C-alpha positions, 0 to 999 in steps of 0.5 A: 633715501636721498632726495635732491633739492636743487639743480637739474636733479631737483625732486629726484629721489633715490631709495636704497634697501640694504638687507640684513642678509649680506649675501643679498644685493641691495635694491635700488629705486629712483623716482624720476619727476620728469617722467613721474615714474620709478625705475629700478636698477641692479646694485652697481659696482663698488667703484662706479661713480655716484651720479658722475661725482668723485664719490663711488657707490662704495663711498656712499652706500656699498662698503661694509666693515667686513670688506676691509681690515681695520686698525685704530691708530689712536685719538687726536684733535681734528685740526681743520675745517671741512673742504667745500667748493669755493673757487669756482662758479657752480651752475646749479648751485649758485651759493655753495655752502661755506667750509664747515668748521664745526669739527675743528677742535673735536676729539676723533678716532684715527682709523686705518681701513685696508681693503681686502680687494686685490688690485683695488683703486685704493690700498687703504684709507684713513678715517677721522671719526668723532669720539662722541657721535661716531660720525666720519668727518674726513676720509683720505684714500691712499695708493702710492700717495694720497689720491682722494679726500672726502669730507662730510658735514654733519648737522645735529637733528636736535635730539639728546643723543649725539648720534642723531645727525644728518648730512649737511653736505659732502665734499670730495676731491680727486687729488690726481685730477684736482676735480672737486665734487 
């Protein structure tokens, strides 16, 4: 479930139901506050843009482990702060979050995931996954060079279990167009 708290989408809510049976498509419902109604729509394609952003539905909700083959490339120290939009004025987000440096210095698994789809928009992606909480801080997509990067800021839910987290923000950059989300 996602609820937008700012901008033109403020108050809009989206509910996605993912069934245990992987052959059954997901169910999508969106609450439109201006109409005070719920609209339902069919499961989108994996490469469809999520709300006009640089994220695809595959990035956000559709991709499952069996859609790719995976190879652990090892463990390393995450050396960067996460990306964020800092150099532009964003009309509906006057104060974008500063870059999160929480993951910097943490141990991560470096995981290569190769798509099973033929002629897909990426050949493989490299994910950096925290060894304690198993959250993915960064995903880099490649097809004849790097084409996109997605960073995810995770916030602790204040529980003893390090896996109890939620998103602070997502940042995406299409490296072909230089467009940021």
